[in-house]
Residue, then its C-alpha position, 0 to 999 in steps of 0.5 A: m511720649e511721656k517719660e513714664f511710658y518710655l520707662q515702662y516700654a524699656s522694662v517690658e521690651d525684652k520679654h513682652w510677647w509682642f516685642v519678642a515675637r516681632r523680633q523673631i519675625i524680623e530676623t527671619v526676613i533679615k536672614k534671607l537677605r544674605l547681607p555681606r559680612n560686617a554689613q552696615i545696619l541702621e535702625a531709624g527710630c530705635g526706641t529704647g533699643g530692644n532690637l539692637k542685640m538681635l541686629s548686631r548678629h547681622g552686622r555693625v549697627s548704628a541707631m538714631e532716636l528722637d526722644k532723649i530719654a529713649c536714646e539714653l536708655a538705648n545707649q545703656r545697653q552698650i550694643a551700638s552707637v545711638k544718637q539723637g536725630s529725627l526724620p527727615l532733616n536730622i539724620p546724625f550719620n553720614s554712612q551708607y547702609d546695607l540695611i535700614l530698619i524703620l520699625d513702627v516709626i513712620e506712623h508717628l510722622d507728619d510727612d512719612l513720604s519725606a522721611l522715606k525719601a531721606l532714608y533712600y539716600k542713606l542706602k547703598p545701591g541695591a540695599y534694603l529698607l525694612i518697614t513695619v507699621p500698624a494696620y487698619q484705621f478701624l483698629w485705632s485705639e487709646h494705644d495709638d493716642i498715647n503713642h501719638h500716632k498720626r495714622r494706621y496703614r493698609l498694605k496697598g497704600l504703604k506700597q504706593i508711598v514707598s514706591k513714590a519715594g523711589y524704592e522697588v518693593c520686594q515683599g509686603s504682607y500683613f502680619n500678627t494675623i493669627l491673633f487678629p480676631l482676638i485683638v479686633i474684639v479687645r480693641s472694639l470693646g475698649k472703645l466702649l469703655p471710658k477713656k483714660n487720662n492721656n498721662q496713663i500708661s497704655s494697657d497694650l504694654v502691660l505684661p500678661s501672666k507668664p503662661v499667656n505671654q508664652l502662648f501669645r509669643w508662640l502664636f505670633a512667632t509661628e508667622g515667621y515660618f511663612i512670612n517669606k513664603f506668601s503675603q498674609p491677607f490681613g493682620v494687626s501690622i504690616l511688614l514691607l521690604a523694599r530696596r534702593t534701585h541700582 
C-alpha cells in the first residue's frame, strides 16, 4: 500500500466507526479468554498500531508489521515493541505467546495456510489465535484493490484452512451484520461507477460526519453483546478464535 494510504489510515484509526467498534468487539472476545496476568500477546500485522493500546490492557504486547512506514507510525505510539517482519518466514520474535492476533491480514497473503502454520509454533500449548478477515467474494470492491487483497472468505472455508494448519477451532462467526444490507448496497452501487486511479485513497477510510460516525459505531459495537453467545449467519467480516492443541 502507498505511503499516502498509511498516513490516512493512521489519521482515522482511532476515531473511525469501523476501527473503534471492531476493537470493542475484539476486546469482548479477549476478556472471555481469562488470560494469565502479564499474558504474552503478539499482533501479527499491526498496521499503524491502532489496537496496541487496547491490547496492552490484557498483557505484555509485541507486534510485527511488514511495511516500514506503518511500522514507524506504530512505534510512535510508544506502547509496544513493533518490529518489521513478514509471514511466514520472517517472524522477528522468539517468544511463545498466550494470544496471537492476526486481524485483517491473511487476505493479503499469497499463502495463508503457511502463515497460519508459522504462527501455530509461536503459541504456547493451549494458547489462542484470534483472526478477522473480510467476508464474501461478491463484496469485492475498489477498497480490496487498494489494500492489495488476494481474496475474501466464507466462514466454512476459513474454518477448514485453520483446522488444516493444526488448530482447534473454538468459535467462528460473521460480524458487522447489522450494517450488512447497507454495505452491500453501497458496494454494489460502487461497481457501477467509473474506477478511480489506484493511487487514490479508498472512500472506505473517509471519516463520515460526527453524528453518522457515532451512529455506525454504536450499531456495529452492539454486536459485541452477542458475539460470544452465538454465531451470526452473515456479515461483512468474519471473526474466528482457535487454539493450539496441547
